[in-house]
C-alpha positions as CSV (number, residue, x, y, z in Angstrom):
1,M,111.7,126.0,131.8
2,S,108.7,123.8,131.0
3,Q,109.3,120.6,129.0
4,S,108.1,120.0,125.5
5,F,104.1,119.3,125.4
6,T,104.3,115.5,124.7
7,S,101.7,113.2,125.5
8,P,102.7,111.4,128.5
9,L,101.4,107.9,129.4
10,G,100.5,108.1,132.8
11,T,97.8,109.4,134.5
12,L,97.5,112.5,136.7
13,V,94.7,113.2,139.6
14,A,94.3,116.6,141.4
15,L,92.0,117.5,144.1
16,G,91.4,121.1,145.5
17,G,91.3,120.2,149.2
18,G,88.7,119.3,151.5
19,D,87.6,115.9,152.5
20,D,89.7,113.6,150.3
21,D,87.5,110.4,150.7
22,A,86.0,110.3,147.5
23,M,89.3,111.2,145.8
24,L,91.0,108.2,147.9
25,A,88.2,105.7,146.6
26,L,88.4,106.9,143.4
27,L,92.1,106.3,143.6
28,S,91.8,102.9,144.6
29,D,89.2,101.8,142.0
30,L,91.8,103.3,139.2
31,L,94.6,101.2,140.2
32,P,95.2,97.6,138.9
33,S,95.0,95.8,142.0
34,P,94.5,96.1,145.7
35,D,98.2,95.2,146.3
36,A,99.5,97.7,143.8
37,R,102.2,99.8,145.5
38,I,101.3,103.1,146.6
39,E,103.8,105.9,148.3
40,I,102.5,108.8,150.5
41,L,104.6,112.0,150.1
42,A,104.0,114.2,153.2
43,M,106.6,116.6,153.1
44,A,104.3,119.4,152.8
45,A,102.5,118.8,156.0
46,S,103.3,120.3,159.5
47,D,103.4,116.9,160.9
48,A,104.4,114.4,158.1
49,T,104.4,111.3,160.3
50,T,100.8,111.8,161.5
51,T,99.6,112.9,158.0
52,G,101.3,110.1,156.4
53,A,99.8,107.6,158.9
54,N,96.3,109.0,158.3
55,Y,96.5,108.3,154.6
56,I,97.5,104.8,155.0
57,R,94.8,104.2,157.3
58,A,92.6,105.7,155.3
59,L,93.7,103.8,151.9
60,K,94.0,100.4,153.9
61,E,90.2,101.1,155.0
62,L,89.4,101.1,151.3
63,G,91.4,97.8,150.5
64,C,94.5,98.9,149.5
65,T,97.2,96.6,150.9
66,N,100.4,97.9,149.9
67,V,100.4,101.3,151.3
68,R,103.6,103.3,152.8
69,H,104.9,106.5,153.9
70,L,107.8,107.4,151.7
71,K,109.7,110.0,154.3
72,I,111.6,112.7,152.2
73,D,112.6,115.7,154.2
74,E,115.9,117.6,155.1
75,R,117.3,114.4,157.0
76,H,115.8,111.8,154.3
77,S,117.3,112.5,150.9
78,A,115.2,112.0,147.7
79,D,118.1,110.7,145.8
80,K,118.8,107.9,148.8
81,P,118.9,104.5,146.9
82,A,116.0,103.4,148.7
83,A,113.9,106.3,148.0
84,L,114.6,105.6,144.4
85,R,113.7,102.0,144.3
86,R,110.6,102.7,146.3
87,L,109.9,105.4,143.4
88,Q,110.6,102.8,140.7
89,E,108.2,100.0,142.4
90,A,105.3,102.4,143.1
91,S,102.1,102.4,141.1
92,L,101.1,105.8,142.7
93,L,102.6,108.5,144.1
94,F,100.4,110.4,146.3
95,F,101.2,114.1,147.3
96,T,99.6,115.4,150.6
97,G,98.3,119.2,151.4
98,G,100.2,121.6,153.6
99,D,103.0,124.0,152.0
100,Q,103.5,123.4,148.4
101,E,106.9,125.2,148.6
102,M,108.4,122.3,150.7
103,I,107.5,119.9,148.0
104,T,109.1,121.8,145.3
105,Q,112.2,123.0,147.3
106,T,112.8,119.4,148.5
107,L,112.4,117.8,145.0
108,H,113.7,120.5,142.5
109,G,117.0,119.4,141.1
110,T,116.9,116.1,142.2
111,E,117.3,112.5,140.6
112,F,114.0,111.7,142.2
113,L,112.0,114.3,140.2
114,R,113.7,113.3,136.9
115,Q,112.6,109.5,137.3
116,L,109.3,110.5,138.6
117,R,108.8,113.0,135.4
118,H,110.3,110.0,133.1
119,R,108.1,107.3,134.7
120,Y,104.9,109.8,134.4
121,Q,105.8,110.3,130.6
122,T,106.5,106.6,129.7
123,E,104.4,104.2,131.9
124,A,100.7,103.7,131.2
125,G,99.9,102.2,134.6
126,F,101.7,105.0,136.8
127,F,99.8,107.3,138.7
128,V,100.6,111.0,140.4
129,A,97.9,112.6,142.7
130,G,97.8,115.2,144.9
131,T,95.5,116.8,147.3
132,S,95.3,120.9,147.9
133,A,99.0,121.9,148.0
134,G,99.8,118.5,146.4
135,A,97.6,119.3,143.6
136,S,99.0,122.8,143.0
137,V,102.6,121.5,142.3
138,L,101.8,119.3,139.6
139,G,101.9,121.9,136.9
140,D,104.4,124.3,135.2
141,Q,103.7,127.2,137.5
142,M,102.1,127.2,140.7
143,L,100.8,130.2,143.0
144,V,102.1,130.7,146.4
145,D,100.7,133.9,147.3
146,G,97.8,136.3,146.7
147,H,94.8,137.2,148.8
148,G,91.5,139.3,148.4
149,W,91.6,142.5,146.6
150,R,95.3,142.8,146.7
151,A,95.6,140.1,144.3
152,L,94.2,142.2,141.5
153,R,97.2,144.8,142.1
154,K,100.7,144.3,140.3
155,G,102.9,142.2,142.7
156,G,99.9,141.0,144.8
157,I,100.6,137.5,143.9
158,R,103.7,135.1,143.6
159,T,104.5,132.3,141.4
160,V,106.9,129.7,141.4
161,H,107.9,126.7,139.3
162,G,106.1,123.5,140.1
163,L,106.8,120.1,139.3
164,D,105.9,120.4,135.6
165,L,104.5,116.9,135.1
166,V,101.9,118.7,132.7
167,P,103.4,121.9,131.0
168,Q,101.5,125.1,130.6
169,L,99.4,124.2,133.4
170,L,98.6,126.4,136.6
171,I,96.5,124.6,139.3
172,D,95.0,126.6,142.2
173,Q,93.3,125.0,145.0
174,H,90.5,125.7,147.7
175,F,89.5,128.0,144.8
176,V,85.7,128.7,145.4
177,E,85.8,128.7,149.2
178,R,88.8,130.9,149.6
179,G,87.8,133.6,146.7
180,R,90.5,132.8,144.7
181,F,89.4,133.9,141.3
182,G,91.3,137.1,141.3
183,R,95.0,135.4,142.0
184,L,94.3,133.1,139.3
185,A,93.1,135.6,136.5
186,H,96.4,137.7,137.6
187,A,98.6,134.6,137.6
188,V,97.4,134.1,133.7
189,L,98.1,137.7,132.9
190,V,101.6,136.9,134.2
191,H,101.8,133.6,132.4
192,P,99.3,134.0,129.5
193,M,100.6,130.6,127.9
194,C,99.4,128.7,131.2
195,L,96.2,127.2,131.5
196,G,94.7,128.5,134.8
197,I,92.5,125.6,136.9
198,G,90.9,126.5,140.0
199,L,89.5,123.6,142.1
200,A,86.9,123.8,144.4
201,E,87.3,121.6,147.7
202,E,86.3,118.2,147.1
203,T,86.3,118.7,143.4
204,G,89.3,117.8,140.8
205,I,90.5,116.5,137.5
206,I,91.8,113.4,136.2
207,V,94.3,113.9,133.3
208,R,94.8,111.0,131.0
209,G,97.7,111.0,128.4
210,G,98.5,114.6,129.4
211,T,95.9,116.1,127.2
212,E,92.3,115.6,128.3
213,A,90.9,116.5,131.9
214,E,87.8,115.0,133.3
215,V,86.3,116.7,136.2
216,F,84.9,114.8,139.2
217,G,83.4,115.7,142.5
218,D,80.7,117.8,144.2
219,G,81.7,121.4,143.2
220,V,82.9,123.4,140.2
221,V,86.0,123.6,138.3
222,M,87.1,127.1,136.8
223,V,89.4,127.2,133.7
224,V,91.0,130.7,132.8
225,D,92.5,130.7,129.5
226,G,94.7,133.6,128.4
227,R,96.1,132.2,125.0
228,H,94.1,135.1,123.3
229,L,95.1,137.6,125.8
230,K,95.1,141.5,124.7
231,G,95.5,144.7,126.5
232,S,97.5,143.8,129.4
233,N,99.1,146.4,131.6
234,L,101.5,144.4,133.4
235,G,104.5,146.2,131.7
236,R,103.0,149.6,132.2
237,V,102.1,150.0,135.8
238,G,104.0,150.0,138.9
239,R,103.7,147.7,141.9
240,G,100.5,148.2,143.8
241,E,98.5,149.5,141.0
242,P,95.6,147.5,139.4
243,V,96.2,145.1,136.5
244,A,94.0,144.8,133.5
245,G,93.9,142.5,130.4
246,Q,91.0,141.6,128.0
247,D,89.9,138.5,126.3
248,L,90.5,135.9,128.9
249,R,88.1,133.1,128.4
250,V,86.5,131.4,131.3
251,H,84.6,128.2,131.6
252,L,82.6,126.5,134.7
253,L,82.7,122.5,134.5
254,V,81.1,120.2,136.8
255,A,81.4,116.5,137.2
256,G,81.7,114.4,134.2
257,Q,82.7,117.2,131.7
258,H,85.7,117.1,129.9
259,F,88.4,119.7,128.9
260,Q,91.0,119.2,126.0
261,L,94.4,120.6,127.4
262,R,95.6,121.2,124.1
263,S,92.9,122.7,122.1
264,R,91.6,124.0,125.2
265,Q,88.0,123.1,124.3
266,V,85.2,121.9,126.4
267,L,84.5,118.5,124.8
268,E,80.6,117.6,124.3
269,T,78.9,115.0,126.4
270,D,75.7,113.3,126.3
271,E,74.4,115.9,128.4
272,N,74.9,118.9,126.5
273,R,74.6,117.6,122.9
């Protein structure tokens, strides 16, 4: 069940995958000081140890001096006192790419996730970031399956609950490069109150206060809004049949543009006034 749509004080940063260098540089600039504590969460990666070490090295090269890999997996419980202490001391939690279900299966129902949500809601200096799979877990729902033309047939996608840091949000990654419009549109038909956001690689959003998203990076962010959806046939067709719906609203956004998550409006900038 999604939490109520309050206005969190923390900041969320999501990248669509690809080369993370620009995102890491952005994060290093957003943090209050070079010695701010950063914890890397790499449980989604096939080789978490190597992935964690690579991100530690990259962030240290950018001048961040206090970066660690917080191991949470089958052998390292998220609710160990040491893990919870490190969560409380961190200025930034960074989720790497890989298998997003590994993140949710590991964290759902834990005290760690409860405290993570609380810090994001109540602390202005707290940051949560993710790339690829690590971005897709941040919303209310997340896509875990759906490919090609099959994604536009009933049963052709699968969604599960994300970490729900931002309610009524569904993020898809590698969006342009892997042709994922069909599966995101289908997901919005299934969850019409969720705002679908498709992030191209090396492109992302910064969400401040849980209400306004700013686009950064070299590509395009696609927003799919189903709040005024009409004519959905999901309740009438069988598995494998094509899905239909009308009045989905779609926006294409690029770096520097802002989108209001509550009103679902693109905000004017100096360039488009």
